N, C-alpha and C positions, 0 to 999 in steps of 0.2 A: 083746286085749293092749293095754295102755296105751302110747301113743306120746307122747313129750315132745320139743318143739322147743327151740331156744335160749332163747326168752323164758320158756317155762314152767320150764325147768331153773333159770334165774337166779332166778325168783320163788320156787321151792321150795327153794333153797339159800342162805338168808341167811347172811352170814359167821359170826355167833356160833354158830349151830346147826351149821353145817358144820364149823367148827373143833372143836367139842365131839365131833361124830361121828368125825372123824379121830383125835382123841386116844383115843377109846374103842377104835377098831380097832387102834391102835398098842399099846394096853395088852393087849387080848385076843388079838391076832394072828389070822392066817388062813393058809390054804394059798395061796401066791402064788409060783409058780416064775418065774425070769427070763423076760422076754418072748422069744417066738419071732420070728425074722426070716427071711423067705423072699424070694428075688429075683423081680422082675417084669420085664416087657419095658421097654425104654428106660430102664434103670438105676433102675427103680422098686423099692420095697420094700413087702412086706406084713408088718405087725407084729401079733402076737396076744398079748394080755395077759390071761391067765385068773386068776381068784381064786375062793375058796370058803370059806364058814364053815358053821356048823351049820344055818343057815336059808336062805341064798341062794348061788347061784353066778352068776358073770358073766364075760363076756369082751369086751374092747375090740378092735375090728377097725380097724386103721389102714392106709390106703393112702398111701404117700408117692410122689408122681409128679413128679420134677423138671422134666419137660417141660411141665407144665401152665401155666407162666407164659406160654409162647408161644400157648397155647390160650385164654388169658383166664380160666383156672380156678385156684382155690387149689391149692397144691402138696400139701396134706394134707386127706384126708377121713377121718372117723372115725365109728363108730357103736358103741354099747354095748348088749349084750343081757343083761338080768338075768333069771334064772330061779329057780324054787323048787329048793333044793338036794336036797330029799327026793323030790319027784315028777318033777322035770325040766321042769315046766310053765313056759313062758315067762311072765314077769311084765310086762316092759316093754322097749321099744326106745327108747333115748335118743340125742340128738345128742351124739356123742363129743367134738366140739370144745369145746363149752361146758362139758361135764362136766370135761374135762381142764383147761381154763383155770382153772375155779373151784377144783377140788381142788388144783391145783398152787399157786395163790396162797395158799389156806388152809393148806396144809402148811407153806409158808414162814413164815407168820405164827405158826402153832403152834410151830415151832422158835424163832422170834424171841422168843416169850414166855419161853423159858428162856435165851436167849442174848443178846438185845439189852437195853440198859439201859431200864427201864420208862419213863423220862422222855424217851426218844428223840423228837426233834421234827423232825429234818431227814432226809429220805429222798432218795437219789440213785438214779434208775432208769436202767439202761443197757439200751436197747432201746425200741422204740415200737410193738410189735405187740400182739396180743390179750392175751398173757400179761402184758405190762407194764401194760396197762390194768387187768387184774384185780388185779395186785399193788398198784397204787396204791389201788384201792378197799379191798382187804382190809387193808392197813396202816393206812389212814386210819380204818378202823372199830375198830382195836385200839390205836393209839398216838396221842398228842397232837400230831399233825403240824402244823407251821406252814409247812413248805415241802416241795415235791416237785420236785426238779430232774430233768429228763428229757434224756438224751443219746441220739443215734442217729447212725450214720454218715451218714444222710440227714437233714440239719437240718430240712427241711420236714416230714418225718414226725414229728420230735420236737415241732415247733411245733404240728402238727395235733393230736397227742395231748394236749399241754398245754391247747390251746383246748377240747377236748372235756371234759377233767377240770375246768377252770375253770367250764364251763357247768353242771357237776354240783356246783359248790360246793367243789371241792378246790383247795388253794393250790399250783397247778402252774405251772411255767415251764420253757421250754427252756434248756439250757445248752450252751455251745460245746465244752466238753471234758469227758472222763470223769475229772475230777480229784476224788479223795476228800476233800480237805481241807475240814473244817468240817461234813461230813455224819456223822450218827450211824449210819445204816443205808445200806448200798449193796446194792441188789438188781439182779442182772444176768440178763437174759433175752435173750441174743443167740446167734448161731451163729458167734461169733468163733473163728478158728483161732490167734490170737495174743493174748497177755495185754493186757487193757484197763486193769487196775489192777495196780500194782506194790506189792509188800510194803514197799518202802522208803518209800512215800508214805503209808502208813496211820498215822493218829493213834491214840493210846491210847484204848480204849473203843469203837472201831469194831466194828460187826457186819457181816460179809459174808454175803450170801445169794445163792448161785450156782445158777441155775436152767437156764441155756440150753445149756451145753456138755454135751450128752448122749452124745457119742461120744468114744472115746479119743483121737481126733486133733484135738479142739477144746479150747479153754481160754479162760477169762475173766480169770484172775489168774495171776501167776507163782508159781514154787516158793517164793521167800522169803515170799510172803504166807501160804502154808500153814505154813511153818516158824515164823512169828511168832504163829500163831493156835491157839486151842483148836478142833480140827477135829471136827465132828459130821456124819454122813451120814444119809440116809434109811434105807438098808440097806447093810451092808458088802458083801454079795455084788454088788449092783448097782454101787456106787461103785468097787470094786476091779476090776471087769470093764469098766466103760463110762465112768466119769467122767474126762474128759480132764484136768481140773485136778488130780485126785488121782493118776491113773496116771502122768502126765508128771512131777509133782513127785517121785514115788517113783523113777522111772527116772533122773531127774537127780541123785538123792541128797540132795534137800532134806529129805525126810521118809522114814519107813518105814511099812509098813502098820500097825505097832504104834502109830504116832503118831496114828492115827484114834482119838480118845478114846472115842467112843460112837456108837451108832445113835440115831435119834430115839426109838425104843421105850424105850431105856434112860432117857432123860429123862422120858418120859411115865409110866414105871413107878417112878420115883424111884430108879433104880439109879445115876444120875449127876446131879449138881446143876446142870449147865450152867455159866453164868457164875458166878464166885466173887469177882470184884473189879471195881470200876467201870472201872479202866484196862485190863482184859483185852481183847485182840482176839479175837473169836470168828468162826467161819466155819461155815456150814451148806451142804452140797453135796447137791443132790437130782438123781436121774436119773429118778425116777418109780417108784412101787411100785404094783402092781396092787391091793393092798388099799385104797389111797386111792380108786380108782375104785369099788370094791365098796361102800365105806362111803357115798360120795356118792350112788351110784345107789339104795341102800336108803333113804337119807334122802329123796331126791327122790320116791320112790314111796309114801311113807307117807301115809295119808289124814289 
């Protein structure tokens, strides 16, 4: 059975090919139920994310262990098992963290191709972790970026990520505040429980890409931001069950479930046009779809 580590996965999943593979699976679809969550000792959680199409099946196994910080270990460990859907024979075991980071960033950029202005040149990243780094690389590969602003609650982390990106030739710098003014795309990958960006502060033409708040009790923007925007989600089932930005905006009365204009599959299949005017504010909210992992794993294991 093939085993792929972080470096091998990154090499096998270049951004253009990965984005194309994700678009293809959003068009074709696959069987991908909502993720299963099971409690573990010390407030830990075991997450299982299965998916299958006509040729392959796969499951991502994620352990979230909040107490690992005190042990000097990462809080999240993940692995992905890809199998032949017909015979059940295992095909590959992949590092789940790198797979998730890259497919998450590529999905955001896939959505941005429909929702952001093509000439978007200024990107504001909220967050300084692995997903934020992947988002910077993926956006830089698809948009004519002249500036990448990076904000984090820990200023030294923002500065460190900016330095790493600059070393790879990207126009990054740390910023002191998560202020959206002047930025074309705002991509948030945080675990914030309170809004970082307010709808009242958004300029016409802005695209919001919300990645981090994956639970109903978390949020990265306020309700008025959703009320002002064309709202697209990766999947309605996931967003309406788990996406704090969406769930809380509905509970507060800023929007209704009917105000979610489309799923990403609707854009990929041509059922919804995405952005229709330069001054339109757009918003993409993802909580993660197991089909994305399946598409990325299949691409990574192709000869």
